[in-house]
Residue frames relative to the residue before (quaternion, step in Angstrom):
aa qw qx qy qz dx dy dz
M 1.0000 0.0000 0.0000 0.0000 0.00 0.00 0.00
S 0.4524 -0.6899 0.4983 0.2666 3.54 -1.01 0.82
E 0.4986 -0.6230 0.5118 0.3183 3.53 -1.34 0.16
P 0.5430 -0.6143 0.4470 0.3577 3.62 -1.08 0.59
I 0.4713 -0.6601 0.5158 0.2757 3.55 -1.22 0.60
Y 0.7890 0.3098 -0.1226 0.5162 3.56 0.92 -0.99
R 0.5155 -0.6143 0.5008 0.3257 3.53 -1.22 0.59
H 0.1536 -0.7833 0.5976 0.0754 3.57 -0.91 0.94
H 0.3953 -0.7833 0.4561 0.1492 3.55 -0.97 0.92
C 0.6811 0.4502 -0.2880 0.5005 3.62 1.22 0.14
A 0.3423 -0.7701 0.5067 0.1815 3.55 -0.54 1.17
S 0.6136 0.5739 -0.3451 0.4184 3.61 1.21 -0.36
C 0.6107 0.5722 -0.3482 0.4223 3.60 1.19 -0.46
A 0.2661 -0.7470 0.5914 0.1462 3.56 -1.14 0.75
F 0.3922 -0.7125 0.5357 0.2272 3.57 -0.72 1.11
Q 0.2325 -0.7830 0.5667 0.1080 3.57 -0.96 0.94
E 0.7251 -0.3130 0.2682 0.5517 3.58 0.72 -1.12
T 0.3910 -0.6529 0.5753 0.2998 3.54 -1.37 0.08
I 0.0822 -0.7896 0.6079 0.0155 3.54 -0.92 0.98
T 0.2552 -0.7295 0.6062 0.1877 3.57 -1.27 0.33
V 0.0254 0.7778 -0.6241 0.0699 3.54 -0.80 1.10
G 0.8452 -0.0038 -0.0269 0.5338 3.56 -0.69 1.06
G 0.6975 -0.4840 0.2630 0.4585 3.56 1.08 0.71
I 0.6289 0.5024 -0.3311 0.4923 3.60 1.30 0.01
K 0.3218 -0.7380 0.5633 0.1856 3.56 -0.94 0.94
Y 0.0757 -0.7834 0.6169 0.0000 3.55 -0.97 0.99
D 0.2725 -0.6937 0.6360 0.1999 3.55 -1.11 0.73
V 0.2280 -0.7858 0.5645 0.1089 3.58 -0.71 1.09
Y 0.0455 -0.7861 0.6160 -0.0230 3.55 -0.92 1.06
R 0.1853 -0.7350 0.6362 0.1441 3.50 -1.32 0.43
C 0.0065 0.7778 -0.6269 0.0447 3.55 -0.93 0.98
G 0.7887 -0.1195 0.0344 0.6020 3.57 -0.09 1.28
D 0.7665 -0.2970 0.2327 0.5198 3.58 -0.68 -1.08
T 0.5713 0.5746 -0.3792 0.4468 3.58 1.26 0.35
W 0.1915 -0.7585 0.6157 0.0946 3.55 -1.05 0.86
L 0.1268 -0.7969 0.5897 0.0344 3.55 -1.00 0.91
A 0.1359 -0.7407 0.6508 0.0968 3.53 -1.23 0.62
R 0.1460 -0.8122 0.5631 0.0443 3.59 -0.24 1.30
Y 0.1224 -0.8262 0.5493 0.0263 3.57 -0.83 1.06
N 0.7882 0.0478 -0.1117 0.6033 3.62 1.27 0.21
D 0.6583 -0.5421 0.3649 0.3736 3.58 -1.31 0.04
D 0.4925 0.6731 -0.4366 0.3372 3.62 1.19 -0.26
A 0.6346 -0.5604 0.3727 0.3799 3.57 -1.11 0.71
G 0.7715 0.3208 -0.1783 0.5197 3.61 1.00 -0.76
G 0.4584 0.7238 -0.4156 0.3055 3.59 1.24 0.27
Y 0.6006 0.5403 -0.3882 0.4435 3.56 0.65 1.08
W 0.3320 -0.6630 0.6322 0.2248 3.50 -1.42 0.35
N 0.0582 0.8092 -0.5845 0.0108 3.62 -0.99 0.66
M 0.0402 0.7741 -0.6301 0.0461 3.51 -1.28 0.55
S 0.5296 -0.6212 0.4639 0.3443 3.57 -1.11 0.62
E 0.6202 -0.5506 0.4074 0.3823 3.55 -1.19 0.59
E 0.6346 0.5455 -0.3306 0.4363 3.58 0.95 -0.84
M 0.6806 0.4763 -0.2936 0.4729 3.59 0.90 -0.89
I 0.6164 0.5392 -0.3485 0.4559 3.60 1.03 -0.75
L 0.7055 0.4690 -0.2669 0.4594 3.58 0.88 -0.95
Q 0.6994 0.4610 -0.2721 0.4736 3.61 1.12 -0.56
A 0.4993 0.6868 -0.4181 0.3228 3.61 1.22 -0.34
D 0.4715 -0.6476 0.5283 0.2814 3.54 -1.17 0.73
M 0.3120 -0.7939 0.4936 0.1696 3.59 -0.30 1.23
N 0.5656 0.5876 -0.3910 0.4265 3.62 1.20 -0.30
K 0.7524 0.3311 -0.1847 0.5386 3.59 1.22 -0.50
A 0.4905 0.7039 -0.4024 0.3194 3.58 1.29 -0.03
T 0.5115 -0.6057 0.5135 0.3282 3.53 -1.24 0.59
P 0.6557 -0.5029 0.3717 0.4230 3.60 -1.20 0.32
L 0.6316 0.5228 -0.3464 0.4558 3.62 1.02 -0.71
L 0.6575 0.4924 -0.3197 0.4724 3.61 0.89 -0.85
Q 0.6248 0.5293 -0.3409 0.4617 3.60 0.99 -0.73
A 0.6655 0.4936 -0.2989 0.4734 3.59 0.96 -0.86
M 0.6564 0.4964 -0.3195 0.4698 3.59 0.96 -0.79
R 0.6021 0.5503 -0.3558 0.4561 3.60 1.04 -0.71
A 0.6447 0.5169 -0.3178 0.4650 3.58 0.96 -0.87
R 0.6553 0.5070 -0.3163 0.4620 3.63 0.98 -0.82
V 0.6399 0.5178 -0.3227 0.4673 3.60 0.98 -0.84
E 0.6691 0.4943 -0.3015 0.4658 3.59 0.90 -0.91
E 0.6284 0.5235 -0.3338 0.4687 3.61 1.01 -0.78
A 0.6634 0.5039 -0.3044 0.4618 3.59 0.91 -0.91
N 0.6684 0.4915 -0.3032 0.4687 3.58 0.95 -0.85
N 0.6492 0.5055 -0.3188 0.4705 3.60 1.00 -0.77
A 0.6370 0.5191 -0.3246 0.4685 3.59 1.00 -0.78
R 0.6405 0.5203 -0.3210 0.4649 3.56 1.01 -0.81
L 0.6689 0.4920 -0.2972 0.4713 3.60 1.02 -0.78
D 0.6816 0.4975 -0.2762 0.4600 3.57 1.13 -0.71
T 0.5927 0.5755 -0.3656 0.4288 3.61 1.23 -0.36
P 0.4321 -0.6982 0.4990 0.2769 3.60 -0.72 1.01
Q 0.3579 -0.7254 0.5518 0.2030 3.53 -0.99 0.88
R 0.3658 -0.7284 0.5371 0.2174 3.55 -0.96 0.89
S 0.4300 -0.6857 0.5230 0.2671 3.55 -1.04 0.77
P 0.5321 -0.6401 0.4421 0.3341 3.61 -1.05 0.70
């Protein structure tokens, strides 16, 4: 896994990857059911949305960033489904 480009201010968030959309680099984080795309080091320098809203968004009207985040959410959900569950 790569390292984030930008400093993030929440210790609860888990870095996922860095993506480039429209020539802008974003560090993608997941915090509970919220996904974030950080685009600079400023405290407010990020876009965020709940997983539910990302999955319900109309992709015909979505921005390129929302489309990219939707792909990341779907990849994460598919990976979770593909991971064998351990029995207690």
